[in-house]
C-alpha positions as CSV (number, residue, x, y, z in Angstrom):
1,M,107.1,79.6,100.9
2,T,109.3,81.7,98.6
3,D,106.2,83.3,97.2
4,T,102.5,82.7,97.1
5,K,102.7,80.5,94.0
6,E,104.1,77.7,96.2
7,E,100.5,77.2,97.5
8,A,99.5,76.4,94.0
9,Q,102.6,74.6,92.7
10,K,104.5,71.8,94.4
11,P,107.6,70.1,93.1
12,Q,106.7,67.3,90.8
13,G,108.6,64.0,90.3
14,G,111.4,64.9,92.7
15,G,112.0,61.3,93.7
16,G,114.1,60.4,96.6
17,D,113.5,60.7,100.3
18,G,110.5,62.7,101.2
19,A,109.6,63.7,97.6
20,D,106.1,62.6,98.0
21,G,105.6,63.0,101.7
22,Q,106.5,59.4,102.4
23,D,109.7,57.9,103.8
24,A,112.2,56.2,101.5
25,G,110.9,52.8,102.4
26,G,107.3,53.7,101.4
27,G,106.1,53.7,105.0
28,G,103.9,56.1,106.8
29,H,103.6,59.7,106.0
30,K,106.1,62.2,107.4
31,R,104.8,65.0,109.6
32,Q,104.8,68.1,107.4
33,F,104.8,71.8,108.3
34,P,101.2,73.1,108.2
35,S,100.0,74.9,105.1
36,A,99.6,78.6,105.0
37,M,95.8,78.2,105.1
38,T,96.1,76.1,108.3
39,V,98.6,78.5,110.0
40,L,96.4,81.5,109.2
41,A,93.3,79.7,110.4
42,I,95.0,79.1,113.8
43,V,96.3,82.7,113.9
44,T,92.7,83.9,113.2
45,V,91.3,82.1,116.2
46,L,94.2,83.1,118.5
47,V,93.9,86.8,117.5
48,W,90.1,86.6,118.1
49,I,90.7,85.2,121.6
50,A,93.4,87.8,122.3
51,A,91.0,90.6,121.3
52,F,89.0,89.8,124.4
53,F,91.9,90.7,126.6
54,I,93.6,93.6,124.7
55,P,92.1,96.9,125.6
56,S,90.2,98.8,122.9
57,G,91.7,102.1,121.8
58,E,92.3,104.4,118.8
59,Y,94.5,107.2,117.5
60,E,93.2,110.4,116.0
61,K,93.8,110.3,112.2
62,N,95.2,113.0,110.0
63,A,93.8,114.0,106.6
64,D,95.5,111.1,104.9
65,G,93.9,108.6,107.4
66,N,97.2,107.9,109.1
67,P,97.4,107.8,113.0
68,V,98.8,110.9,114.7
69,Q,101.6,110.2,117.1
70,G,100.8,110.9,120.7
71,T,97.0,110.9,120.3
72,Y,96.2,107.3,121.4
73,H,93.4,107.0,123.9
74,R,91.3,104.1,125.3
75,T,87.7,103.6,124.0
76,P,84.9,101.2,125.1
77,S,84.7,97.9,123.2
78,P,82.1,98.3,120.4
79,L,81.3,94.6,120.2
80,T,79.2,92.3,122.3
81,F,80.1,88.6,122.5
82,W,77.8,87.7,119.7
83,G,79.2,90.6,117.7
84,R,82.7,89.2,118.3
85,L,81.5,85.7,117.2
86,S,80.0,87.1,114.0
87,N,83.3,89.0,113.5
88,L,85.2,85.7,113.6
89,L,82.9,83.8,111.3
90,M,82.7,86.6,108.8
91,S,86.4,87.5,108.8
92,P,87.3,85.7,105.5
93,V,84.4,87.3,103.8
94,N,85.1,90.8,105.1
95,G,88.8,90.1,104.3
96,L,87.8,89.7,100.7
97,Y,85.2,92.5,100.1
98,G,84.4,94.2,103.4
99,I,83.6,97.9,103.3
100,Q,84.9,100.3,106.0
101,D,82.5,102.8,107.4
102,A,84.0,106.3,107.2
103,K,82.6,107.3,110.6
104,T,82.9,104.3,112.8
105,G,85.8,102.5,111.1
106,E,83.9,99.2,111.3
107,V,84.4,96.8,108.4
108,S,81.4,94.9,107.1
109,T,79.9,93.8,103.8
110,H,76.8,95.9,104.4
111,N,78.5,99.3,104.9
112,D,78.9,102.4,102.7
113,G,82.4,103.6,102.5
114,S,85.8,102.6,101.1
115,L,86.9,99.0,100.2
116,Y,88.9,97.4,103.0
117,G,88.9,93.9,101.7
118,S,91.5,92.4,99.4
119,V,89.4,91.6,96.4
120,G,91.6,93.7,94.1
121,V,94.7,91.7,95.1
122,F,92.6,88.5,95.1
123,F,91.7,89.0,91.4
124,F,95.1,90.2,90.5
125,V,96.7,86.9,91.8
126,L,94.2,84.9,89.7
127,A,95.1,87.0,86.6
128,I,98.8,86.4,87.2
129,G,98.1,82.7,87.6
130,A,96.3,82.7,84.3
131,F,99.1,84.6,82.5
132,I,101.9,82.4,83.8
133,T,100.0,79.2,82.9
134,V,99.4,80.4,79.4
135,V,103.1,81.4,79.0
136,F,104.2,78.0,80.1
137,A,101.7,76.3,77.8
138,T,103.5,77.7,74.8
139,G,106.8,76.1,76.0
140,A,108.6,79.4,75.1
141,L,110.2,80.2,78.4
142,D,111.6,76.8,79.4
143,T,112.7,76.2,75.8
144,G,114.4,79.6,75.6
145,I,116.3,79.0,78.9
146,G,117.2,75.5,77.7
147,R,118.6,76.9,74.4
148,L,120.6,79.5,76.3
149,A,122.2,76.9,78.6
150,H,123.0,74.6,75.6
151,N,124.6,77.4,73.5
152,L,126.9,78.3,76.4
153,R,127.7,74.7,77.4
154,E,131.4,75.1,76.4
155,R,131.9,78.3,78.3
156,G,131.4,77.4,82.0
157,A,131.7,80.8,83.6
158,L,129.6,82.5,81.0
159,L,126.9,79.8,81.4
160,I,126.7,80.4,85.2
161,I,126.6,84.2,84.7
162,A,123.8,84.0,82.1
163,I,121.7,81.5,84.0
164,M,122.0,83.3,87.3
165,A,121.3,86.8,85.8
166,V,118.2,85.5,84.0
167,F,116.9,83.7,87.1
168,S,117.6,86.6,89.3
169,L,115.7,89.0,87.0
170,L,112.7,86.6,86.8
171,G,112.7,86.3,90.5
172,S,112.7,90.0,91.0
173,V,109.8,90.8,88.6
174,E,107.7,87.6,88.7
175,G,108.7,85.7,91.8
176,W,110.4,83.0,89.8
177,S,111.1,80.1,92.2
178,E,109.0,77.0,91.8
179,E,109.5,77.1,88.1
180,T,113.2,76.5,88.6
181,L,112.5,72.9,89.6
182,G,112.1,72.0,86.0
183,F,115.7,73.0,85.1
184,Y,117.7,70.7,87.4
185,G,117.6,67.9,84.8
186,L,119.3,70.3,82.3
187,I,121.7,72.4,84.4
188,V,123.1,69.6,86.7
189,P,124.4,67.5,83.7
190,L,125.8,70.7,82.1
191,A,127.6,71.7,85.3
192,L,129.1,68.2,85.7
193,A,130.2,68.1,82.0
194,L,132.0,71.4,82.5
195,G,134.0,70.0,85.4
196,F,131.9,71.5,88.2
197,D,130.0,69.6,90.9
198,R,126.3,69.3,91.7
199,M,126.5,72.2,94.3
200,V,127.5,74.6,91.5
201,A,124.2,73.7,89.7
202,V,122.2,73.9,92.9
203,A,123.7,77.3,93.9
204,A,123.3,78.7,90.4
205,I,119.6,77.9,90.5
206,L,118.6,78.4,94.1
207,L,120.7,81.4,95.0
208,S,120.0,83.4,91.8
209,S,116.3,83.0,91.9
210,G,116.3,83.4,95.7
211,I,118.3,86.7,95.6
212,G,115.9,87.9,92.9
213,V,112.9,87.3,95.1
214,L,114.7,88.9,98.0
215,C,115.4,92.0,96.0
216,S,111.9,92.0,94.4
217,T,111.4,95.2,92.4
218,V,107.8,94.7,91.2
219,N,107.2,91.0,92.1
220,P,103.4,91.0,92.3
221,F,103.4,88.1,94.9
222,A,105.7,90.0,97.3
223,I,106.0,93.7,96.7
224,G,102.6,93.9,95.0
225,V,100.6,92.3,97.9
226,A,102.7,94.1,100.6
227,S,102.3,97.5,98.9
228,S,98.6,97.1,98.7
229,A,98.4,96.2,102.4
230,A,100.5,99.2,103.2
231,G,98.4,101.5,101.0
232,I,101.2,102.6,98.7
233,S,102.0,102.1,95.0
234,I,103.8,99.0,93.9
235,G,106.5,101.2,92.4
236,D,107.3,103.1,95.6
237,G,110.8,102.2,96.8
238,I,111.8,100.5,93.5
239,V,115.1,102.5,93.1
240,L,116.5,101.1,96.4
241,R,115.4,97.5,95.5
242,A,116.8,97.8,92.0
243,V,120.2,98.9,93.4
244,M,120.1,96.0,95.9
245,L,119.2,93.6,93.0
246,V,122.2,94.6,90.9
247,V,124.7,94.5,93.8
248,L,123.5,91.3,95.5
249,T,123.1,89.5,92.2
250,A,126.7,90.4,91.3
251,F,127.9,89.2,94.7
252,T,125.9,86.0,94.3
253,I,127.4,85.3,90.9
254,F,130.9,86.0,92.3
255,Y,130.4,83.6,95.2
256,V,129.3,80.7,93.0
257,L,132.0,81.4,90.3
258,R,134.7,81.4,93.0
259,Y,133.6,78.0,94.3
260,A,133.1,76.6,90.8
261,G,136.7,77.7,89.9
262,R,138.1,75.9,92.9
263,V,136.2,72.7,92.2
264,R,137.3,72.7,88.6
265,T,140.9,73.2,89.5
266,D,140.8,70.7,92.4
267,P,137.8,68.4,92.4
268,A,138.8,67.2,95.9
269,R,137.6,70.6,97.2
270,S,134.0,69.8,96.3
271,V,131.7,69.9,99.4
272,V,129.5,67.3,97.9
273,G,131.8,65.1,95.9
274,F,130.8,63.2,92.8
275,L,128.5,60.2,92.4
276,P,129.4,57.1,90.4
277,G,128.8,57.7,86.7
278,D,128.5,61.5,87.0
279,R,131.0,62.3,84.3
280,E,129.6,59.8,81.8
281,V,125.9,60.7,82.3
282,A,126.8,64.4,82.3
283,K,128.6,64.3,79.0
284,Q,125.8,62.3,77.4
285,S,123.0,64.6,78.7
286,A,125.0,67.8,77.9
287,D,125.3,66.8,74.2
288,Q,121.5,66.5,73.8
289,E,120.5,69.7,72.0
290,P,117.1,71.1,73.1
291,P,114.6,71.8,70.3
292,P,115.0,75.3,68.7
293,L,112.6,78.1,69.5
294,T,109.9,78.3,66.9
295,G,108.8,81.6,65.5
296,V,105.6,81.4,67.6
297,Q,107.6,80.8,70.7
298,K,109.9,83.8,70.0
299,A,106.8,86.0,69.5
300,A,105.4,84.7,72.8
301,L,108.6,85.6,74.6
302,I,108.5,89.1,73.1
303,V,104.9,89.6,74.3
304,T,105.9,88.3,77.7
305,G,108.8,90.7,77.9
306,L,106.7,93.6,76.8
307,T,104.0,92.8,79.3
308,F,106.5,92.9,82.3
309,A,108.2,96.0,80.8
310,L,104.8,97.8,80.7
311,M,104.0,96.6,84.2
312,I,107.2,98.1,85.5
313,F,106.8,101.3,83.6
314,S,103.2,101.7,84.7
315,V,103.7,101.4,88.5
316,I,106.8,103.6,88.9
317,P,106.0,107.0,90.3
318,W,108.2,108.7,87.7
319,A,107.8,112.3,89.0
320,S,108.9,111.3,92.5
321,V,111.8,109.3,91.2
322,I,113.1,112.0,88.8
323,T,112.6,115.0,91.0
324,G,113.3,113.3,94.4
325,D,110.1,114.9,95.8
326,A,107.7,112.3,97.2
327,D,104.8,114.7,96.7
328,A,105.7,115.8,93.2
329,A,102.7,116.1,90.8
330,A,102.5,113.2,88.4
331,Y,103.6,113.8,84.8
332,G,101.0,113.7,82.0
333,W,102.5,110.5,80.6
334,Q,102.8,108.8,84.0
335,L,100.3,105.9,84.3
336,D,100.2,105.2,88.0
337,W,98.5,101.9,87.5
338,S,97.4,99.8,90.5
339,F,95.9,96.3,90.9
340,P,92.7,96.7,88.8
341,E,94.7,97.9,85.7
342,L,97.5,95.3,86.2
343,A,94.9,92.5,86.5
344,A,93.4,93.7,83.2
345,L,96.9,93.9,81.7
346,F,97.8,90.3,82.5
347,L,94.4,88.9,81.4
348,L,94.7,90.7,78.1
349,A,98.3,89.5,77.7
350,S,97.1,86.0,78.4
351,V,94.7,86.3,75.5
352,V,97.3,87.8,73.2
353,I,99.9,85.1,73.9
354,G,97.2,82.5,73.3
355,V,96.4,84.0,70.0
356,V,100.1,84.3,69.1
357,D,100.5,80.6,70.0
358,R,97.5,79.8,67.8
359,M,95.6,78.1,70.6
360,S,92.1,77.0,69.9
361,E,89.4,78.9,71.7
362,A,88.7,75.9,73.9
363,K,92.4,75.4,74.8
364,L,93.0,79.1,75.5
365,T,89.9,79.5,77.8
366,G,90.6,76.2,79.4
367,T,94.3,77.2,80.1
368,I,93.2,80.6,81.5
369,I,90.6,79.0,83.8
370,S,93.1,76.2,84.8
371,G,95.8,78.8,85.6
372,A,93.4,81.0,87.7
373,G,92.2,77.8,89.5
374,D,95.7,76.8,90.3
375,F,96.2,80.1,92.1
376,I,93.0,80.1,94.0
377,S,94.8,78.9,97.1
378,P,97.3,81.8,97.4
379,A,94.4,84.2,96.5
380,L,92.4,82.8,99.4
381,V,95.4,83.1,101.7
382,V,95.4,86.9,101.0
383,A,91.7,87.1,102.0
384,L,92.1,85.0,105.1
385,A,95.1,87.1,106.3
386,R,93.2,90.3,105.6
387,G,90.3,88.9,107.6
388,I,92.6,88.7,110.7
389,T,93.2,92.5,110.4
390,V,89.4,92.9,110.2
391,I,89.0,91.1,113.5
392,M,91.5,93.5,115.1
393,N,90.0,96.5,113.4
394,N,86.4,95.9,114.4
395,A,87.5,95.1,118.0
396,K,89.5,98.3,118.0
397,V,92.7,96.6,119.2
398,T,94.8,97.4,116.2
399,D,95.7,100.9,117.5
400,T,96.4,99.4,120.9
401,V,99.0,97.1,119.4
402,L,100.4,100.0,117.4
403,H,100.6,102.1,120.5
404,A,102.6,99.4,122.3
405,L,105.0,99.2,119.3
406,E,105.2,103.0,119.2
407,G,107.0,102.9,122.6
408,A,109.5,100.5,121.2
409,V,110.5,102.6,118.3
410,N,110.2,106.0,120.0
411,G,113.6,107.6,120.0
412,T,115.2,105.2,117.5
413,T,116.8,106.5,114.3
414,S,115.1,105.7,111.0
415,A,118.0,103.3,110.2
416,V,117.6,101.4,113.4
417,F,113.9,101.2,112.8
418,S,114.2,99.8,109.3
419,I,116.7,97.1,110.5
420,M,114.3,96.3,113.4
421,V,111.5,95.6,110.9
422,F,113.8,93.3,109.0
423,L,114.8,91.4,112.2
424,V,111.3,91.1,113.6
425,N,109.9,89.7,110.4
426,L,112.6,86.9,110.1
427,P,110.8,84.5,112.5
428,L,107.4,85.5,111.1
429,A,108.6,84.5,107.6
430,F,109.4,81.0,109.0
431,L,106.1,80.6,110.8
432,I,103.8,81.9,108.1
433,P,104.5,79.8,105.0
434,S,103.0,82.3,102.5
435,T,104.6,85.5,101.3
436,S,101.3,87.1,100.6
437,G,99.7,86.0,103.9
438,H,102.7,87.3,105.8
439,A,102.5,90.6,104.0
440,T,98.8,91.1,104.4
441,L,99.0,90.2,108.1
442,V,101.8,92.5,109.2
443,M,101.7,95.5,106.9
444,P,98.6,97.1,108.5
445,I,100.7,97.4,111.7
446,M,104.1,98.0,110.3
447,A,103.2,100.7,107.7
448,P,101.5,103.1,110.2
449,L,104.4,102.5,112.6
450,A,106.7,103.9,109.9
451,A,105.2,107.4,110.4
452,F,106.3,107.3,114.0
453,A,109.9,106.5,113.1
454,N,109.8,109.1,110.3
455,V,110.6,106.6,107.5
456,P,108.6,106.1,104.3
457,K,106.2,103.2,104.1
458,S,108.1,101.9,101.0
459,L,111.1,101.3,103.2
460,V,109.0,99.2,105.5
461,V,107.8,97.2,102.6
462,T,111.4,96.7,101.4
463,A,112.5,95.6,104.9
464,W,109.7,93.1,105.1
465,C,110.5,91.8,101.6
466,V,114.2,91.2,102.3
467,S,113.4,89.4,105.5
468,N,111.0,87.0,103.7
469,G,113.5,86.5,100.9
470,F,116.4,86.0,103.3
471,M,114.7,83.2,105.2
472,N,113.6,81.5,102.0
473,L,117.2,81.1,100.9
474,F,117.7,78.3,103.4
475,V,114.6,77.3,105.4
476,P,114.1,73.5,105.3
477,T,110.3,74.0,105.2
478,S,110.5,75.4,101.7
479,A,109.4,73.0,98.9
480,V,111.6,74.9,96.5
481,I,114.7,74.3,98.6
482,M,114.0,70.7,99.5
483,G,112.6,69.8,96.1
484,G,115.6,71.3,94.3
485,L,118.1,69.6,96.6
486,T,116.3,66.2,96.1
487,L,116.3,66.6,92.3
488,A,120.1,67.5,92.4
489,K,120.9,64.7,94.9
490,V,122.5,67.2,97.3
491,G,122.1,66.9,101.1
492,Y,120.6,69.8,103.0
493,D,123.4,69.8,105.5
494,K,126.0,70.2,102.7
495,Y,123.9,73.0,101.1
496,F,123.6,74.9,104.4
497,K,127.3,74.5,105.1
498,F,128.1,75.9,101.6
499,I,125.8,79.0,101.9
500,L,126.5,79.9,105.6
501,P,129.3,82.4,104.7
502,Y,127.1,83.7,101.9
503,L,124.2,84.3,104.2
504,A,126.4,86.2,106.7
505,V,127.5,88.6,103.9
506,V,124.0,89.1,102.6
507,F,122.7,89.7,106.1
508,V,125.2,92.5,106.7
509,A,124.6,93.9,103.2
510,I,120.8,94.0,103.8
511,C,121.3,96.0,107.0
512,G,123.5,98.4,105.2
513,F,121.1,98.9,102.3
514,L,118.2,99.5,104.7
515,A,120.3,102.0,106.7
516,L,121.2,103.8,103.4
517,G,117.5,103.8,102.4
518,A,116.6,105.4,105.7
519,A,119.3,108.0,105.4
520,F,118.3,109.1,101.9
521,G,114.6,108.8,102.5
């Protein structure tokens, strides 16, 4: 649930209670939270039924296609019962490549007009999946992090700072979360050997990657999908999110280091205690040196770093950032790339890394296909969520819902509105176990609503992102949380008790940052 990749990747070999969906005694299967696909299928049917009872209506639109406040009016329903039934059955298809008619606003695969479906994001997710899979096939990223941890094994505080900074950065730009499950076997023994407890290792991994995702700068699975659904650039709002990333990462590191120092000074203050043999096993494991990075792996890491650097550079609206004018004309060197260009970038980078790694043609193409295949589930979630908005759009109830929310935000300050978006999306982040599905579903409503509150759409995207990231720091339905705790042999109750004060501070900080973002526009 931390990001769309969880639909494709589940914790492997976690062991322990519930690791494979069965109880500890090998009995019957535990009841699990429904998948994103199931939740969105249920929501699709419920929205379709609700559209029979919600009055049809629409706003007048300005030159940019945004609704004009105060112009809402009722309209007759454009659909018969059979039209509504066709709307339901075709919703996933229209959600993928439906075309919106410029005159009627209807979305269908047979129209002439602008693309309404999410096929651009769909292909982008597949390209990202191919890229990530090729990178991991080289062994460069996990070996590099393993070498970093081993080289700092004698310097406890520096080890924690380095691991958390790297994981936070990866979470912010790439949605690094499920990948962390492979590092418990390395970091837990190192933490124990340095005089810390298992909670230090868990917090260093989960909180760092989690706060990175919460403060996503260009994370394609969160900011990318949400920005597309809101109709803005992935780089809009990046300055606020970058400041949040620096401040909240620093606080997260301080929080973990403070606890680690207490445990090292007085082991009795550990909230989880120590298991029999922890010290001996820790020392033995910590002394095992990971294999060194090969020249090929170093080159693969360089290509990976350059790819993400180019992605960040290409999506930032530099003229607006430098001048402070949202409508400033783009500089000549400004790329302003969107999903088609980024998909091409990651596909090309996949090939380059494969060539650098000297993969055979069969292995490279097989890895790319396998990676794209692994990410077909989150890509379909995007299309299914977009299909729900098609149902509302074609039944002409979207503007009616927007009009009802307009009354709720009317008269509120921009700061209050941005915090309201954060609060409203907290329960939705729990109910919809997919970052991309959540974003695709709510952004068509939230983004136009921003105009009524006189706040930029980018702030709405940021408010949505931090709500999703905040919930995923602790929700027990997250495979990343529960899988990591199982691997580290730490109880969820102990983990929740440990992070509760941390969550309170982060909650207040988020509200403060959103208020500042609204104040400075």
